[in-house]
N, C-alpha and C positions, 0 to 999 in steps of 0.2 A: 504494500499500499504506500503511495507517495505521500510526501510531506503535506502537500496542499489538501489532499483528501483527509488526512489525519486532523489537520487544523479545522476543517469544516465539521467533521464529526464531533470534535471537542467543543466547538462553539454550539452545536446543537445540544450537547449534553449540558452545557452551561444553562441554556435556556430552560430546559425541562427538568433539570435536577436541582439546580441551585436557586432558591427563591430570591436570593439577594441580587439576582441579575437585574432586577428593576432599579437597583441603586448603582449600577456600574456606570462608568463614564460615558459621555456622549460618543466619544471616539470608538469605544468598544461596541456600543450599540450600533453604530453605523457600519462597523466591520462585520458584525454578525448579520445585520440586515442585508448587507451586500453579498455575503457568502450564501445566505438562504435564497436570495433572488437569483444569484448565478446558478445554484444547484437546481433551481426550478426552471431555468432557461429564460428567465426574464432579464435579459442582458441590459436593457436601458435602465431598468430599476437598479440593477447591480452597479452600473456605472455611476449613477447619482449617489448611491450610498458610499461607494469607495471614495468618490471625490470629496464627499462630506468628511470622511474619516481623515483624508490627507490634509484638508483645509483646517481641521480641528487641531492637528498636531503634525505639521509638515516635516519636522525634523526628528520625529521619533524613530530611533534606530531599530526598534523592535518590530516595526511595521513594514519591513522590506517586502514581505510577500504580497502586500497590497498593490505595490507597483507591478509585480509580476502578474497578479490576478487581473488587474485593470488593463494592463497592456495586452495581456493574453486574450481578453474579451475583444478588444479592438482588432488585434491581429488575426486571431484564429476563428473567431465567431462572426465578426462583422466585416472582416477583410478591409478594415480602415487602417492601412499601414502607416500613414502619416500621423494619425492620432496615437497609434501604438508607439511610434518612435518618440513622440513628445513625452509620453508617460515614462518610457524606459530612460530617456535622457534625464528627466526629473529624478528618477530613482538613482541613476548613476552619479548624480551630483552628491548624493549621500552615501552611496555604496559603490564606489568606483571599481572595487575588486570583486564584485559579485559575479559569479560564473554565469548564472541563469540570465541575468539582466543583459550581460554582454552578448550571450549567445542569441537571445531573442531579438535584440536590436540588430545584430548581424543579419539574421534571416529576414527581418522586416525591411532592411535596406535592399537585400537581394530581391525580395518580393516587389519592390518599387523599381527594380532594374537600375538601382543606384549601385553599380558595380564598384565604383571607387570606394565609397564608404563601407560597402559590404566586405571588401578585401581588407580594408584597414582594421575592421573589427575582427576579421579572421586572424590577423596578426596579433591583435591585442589579446585575444582569448588564449593564444599559445603561451603568453607570459604569466597568465593568472591560473592556468589549469596545470594539473600534474600530468605526467607522461601516460597515465593509464586512462585519461579522459578521452573519449571518442566523439569527435564532431567532424563535419565535412562540408565541402562546397555543395550547394544545391545543384542537382544535375542540370536543370534548365539554365541556371546562371552560368555554370561552367561551360556549357555548349556555346553560349553567347560570347564568353571571354575568348575561347579558342577558335571561334568561327573563321577568322582570317589568318590563322597561324599555319605555318608549314608543319609537316610531321616532326621535323627536328625541333622546331620552336615549342611544340606541344610537349615533347619529351623533356625539354629543359625547364618548361614551366612546371610540369609535375614534379620534377626533381627538386626545384627551388622550394616549392611549398610543402613537399614531404619532409624537407629539412626542418620546417617550422612545425608541422603537424604529421608525424610519422604514421599515425593511425587513421589517416583520411582514406577510407577504403574506396571511395569514389575516385579519388586521384590515382590510387594504386591500380584500380580497374582500368582507368583511362590509359595509364602508362603501359600496362601489360598489353592492351589492345594496340597501342601505338607501336610497341615492339613487334607484335605479330604482323602488323601491316608492313613493317620493314623486313620481315622474315628473320628477325633477330630472336630466335627461339630460346637461346641461352638466357638472355635477360628477361624475356617474357616469362619463362619458367620461374625465375627468381621472384617476380612480382606476384604471380599466381600463388606460389607457395607462401608468400607473406600473408595473403588473404586467408589461406587455410590456417596458418599459425595464429592469426587474430580471431579465429572462430567463425569466419564467414564460409558458408558451404552453399554452392549453387551449381546447377547443371552447367552454366557458362564457365565457371572456374575449372570444373573437372574436364569439360570439353577442351578448354584452352590447354590445360596441362597434358591431356591425351595427345593433342596435336604436337605440342612441344616435345614431349618424349619420343614421339614417332620420328620427327625430323632430326632429333639428336641421337637416334639409334638405339634408344632404350625401349624396345618393342614390348617387353613384358609389362612395364609400368604404363606404357601407352594403352595397352589392352585393359589393364585394371581401371585406369582413369576414365576411359571411354565407356566402360561398363557402368561405372558409378554415375557418369553423366546421363546415360540411358535410363538408369534406375530412377533418376530424379526428373525424368520427363523429357530429356533432350532427344530429338529425332535423329539418332545416330544411324546412318545407313549400314546395312549388314555387310556391304562390300568393304567398309573400313576395317571390320574385323577380319575379313578374308585377306585383305592386304597385309594386316599384321601377322596373321598365321603364316603367310608365305614368307615373310621376312624372318620369322622365328625359325621356320624349317630350313631356310637358306643358311642362317647363321649356325644351325646344328650340323649341317652337312659340310661345313668348311673344315 
């Protein structure tokens, strides 16, 4: 259960279990009313209550989640990315090192096709997150960024930002496909294996590894990976397995 959900449940318990709720501060009443309205899907009402809570005590360091909740409503429920950015910016003035606020504002800028600010926050997040934190470029934004790039420029771009964020699986995926397009199966294999090491499993990864192993002469592993890709739903033609079997027989007869 995430923190936001726990907070909402706690607020509900306060209302129904603690009679002294009637005497709590206006700020807390607004927060509770906002959480209840958000839970009920009444987002306009939730916005009003959260804004009241912020106005009541705008610099309360304990209210960081209000900025995340309010910004999240604008961003993910109403698709009002400009308003979301305003809320996140207000929150970041008080909590500049908060991971979630920085992450959400990054995605909000990308949603607005503001690539410059989106990339800037991508860099900022790397400085406040630990190496186990996973975040990535949005696919749609990444495609716009590389649209006019050559294959070599795409590879260099991926390498540059993977130094900043080594766990960006979307960048790793793009890099592996770029190596495949160049028929650089050795480096493509390395990138596909990174995705497996980071816990990502898909038919595309096993398919890519199968092709890499085949062209690198590792026919046994090529057969295994293509079978795993097929088991995960990839339409692997039977002739590919026939080709591998022929290679395996040829290598035995040498």
